[in-house]
N, C-alpha and C positions, 0 to 999 in steps of 0.2 A: 529766272530769272530778272527780269524785268521790273517786275512787281512785289519781291518777297524784299528783305532786308536794307538792298543792295540799291532800295529804290533812291535816286537823284545822284548817288555816287560816279556820276555821267567817268571818272578815271577808272577807281574798284570795277563796273559794268562793261567798260568797252575790253578794257584787259584782261577780264576775266570771255570776255564774247572770244581774245586771240585766240588768247593760252587754251583753246579749246578745239580752235580750230589748227591751229599749229600743234597740239602736242599729238603725240604719238598715242598706238592704241594701246597699250597700256594706262593712258592721261599722264605717262614722261613728259616736261618740255624743257629736255639740255638743253637753254640756248639765253644768254646771258641779257638783259637789259635795252644794251648798244644792239645784237642781231634779230629783239623782235624790236625797235625802232625803229631797223633796214625793212624789213619786212612789211612793217604796218604804216610806217609816213609817218610816222609819230613822232612828237622832240619826245628823246630821253630821260627826261623828268616826267614829262605825263605818265611814262609808261611805267618809271621807277614808284609814282607813287600809287599808282593802281596796283601794282605787287605788293607794298608796304603791308598797304588796308588790306589784303586778302592773307597776307598773310595773319595779323591779328584779329583772337580770340572773337566770335561776336555773338552770342548769347540768345542774339532776335534771329539767330537764321532755326531756319524748319528742319535744320537737318546738326544732329549734335552732334556726328562726327565727328575731332579732335579741336575738339571748346566749339564749331561752329566753322571752323578756319575754312580758306578756300583752294589756297596752296599750303605746301609745307616744303623747307627747301630736304633738298634729296643729302648731302654731304650738311657738318660744320663747320667745313673747313677753308668753302666758301663762297660765297654771296651771288654766285646764282644755278640757276639748273633746281626743279621745281617739279611736284607730284601732285594734281591735282587732285584732291580732297574726295569731289562726292563725282568722277570721271564718268563714271555708266551714265550716272542720273542723269548731266548735262545731255548727254549723247543719245538716254531712250525721250527728251520732252516735243519729243513729236504728235501730237495728236494720230494715235492706232488709230485713225480715219485716215487720214491725209496720210500715210503711210501706204497703203490698202491703196488708196485710189492711183498712189504716184506708180504701186505695182504692178497693178490693172494698164495701167497708159505706157509701162517701159515695154509691156507687153504686148500690145497693139501696136505700139509704132517700130518696132522691130518685124511683128507682123507686117509693116507697111513698105519695110525699107526694102526686107525678103522679097514682096508680088513685087517693088518698084524696081525694083535688080530685074527683073523675068521682063517685067513690060519693058524694058529699054534694052533688052536681049534682043526681043524682038520687033521695037520698032526706031531701033536706035538713035531713040532721040536722050538719051538718058539724061543731058543737061539743064532738062525742061521740067525736071520729073522732082529734085533736093529737097521741097516740100515735104512737113508731116504735119497730123494732123494731131491735137489735142483736143480735149472740150474740159471748157476750167468748168466750176459750183456759182462762182458769182457772177450772175448775167445768162447762166445758163447758155451759153451758146457757143458755139464752135470758131473760133480764130484757126489760121494757118501759123508752123514755127516758119518762120524765113530761114535762107540756106547762110551757116555762120555764125545761128547762135546755137547758144549752149541749156539744152533745155532741162539740163540738172542747178543751173543756174537760177534761168528762166523760173521755173517752180516754184525754185527758194526769195527767190525776189519777189515773186504775187502774192504767195503765201505768206511769205512777213508782211505784205503792204493790208493784206485782208483781215490779220490777227491787230494788228493800231491803229483797225475801224477806218481806212482809208484806203481804200482796195481802188487797187486800178480797173477804170469802170469802161467797155468795152469794146465803146468812138477810140478810147488811149487808145488799145493796147496793141496797134501797126506800131504805134512810133512809139512807146517804150522797149518793144522788140530793137526792132532799128535801132537804136538809143544804143541799150547793151551790147549788142552787134557790136558793135563800133569798138568794140576793146575787146577784138580777138582773142586770144590766152590771154586776159588780165579778169574776165567775164566774172571770175567765181573769186578773184582777189576783188571785185570792186565792189561786188554784191555784200562777198563780208566784211567789210569796209567801212558800206555803206548802212548796213544791219546794224553795225557795232554800233552808233553813232549816232542809231536814233534818223538819222534821213531821210524824208520824205521822196527824197530823189537820189539817182545817181553817181556817184563822186569819184574817181577816181585822186591814189593817195598821191603823191608826190613824197621824195625824200626829205621835202622841204616842210611836212604836212599845210600842202596845200591844194584843196583839187582842181583839176583842170576843164570839168564836166558831168557835168548835171540831162538829169529828165526830173520834171517836175508831173 
């Protein structure tokens, strides 16, 4: 998505990432540009420009479906609502090895949580046993997921940083985790917003398009 014919087209790349995130399981995005703007915090002009570029034919696209268009209108009589032409492709861009690794980690964390509950019932110390273990390939070191951290959002952010050749180094991981956990229920939205804008730090989207916090 980042290295193909959309390379260098900020609005199109960012809006496409947002569309893949906001659409339903069939790749249908039944939202107006204003609604997308509200959900992402980007100016509506930014969103409209990205959509306009994604609706255009692209002979350089890797997939020639619909002449290389990324978005196709659901209805001709309205100017909003789209089908993401290659939705299944975008959803399957994860490295199979990464997916397998994440599945193994989810199973392992589930077992650890189950065992932690058993131990807490025994010793009455549940409040001190909230942390989960996870092993990252980067650095080959064991770290602890802090309480309140959304593990799926953290895994997505950690993988993205590694893929951009700017991995989070082991000594910086605890600080990065604490910064992400501060966003509470917005962790997934913050990660998606930061990735869509190619940020190397965590930024929270705002209705005025400005970020309020970051971690470098």
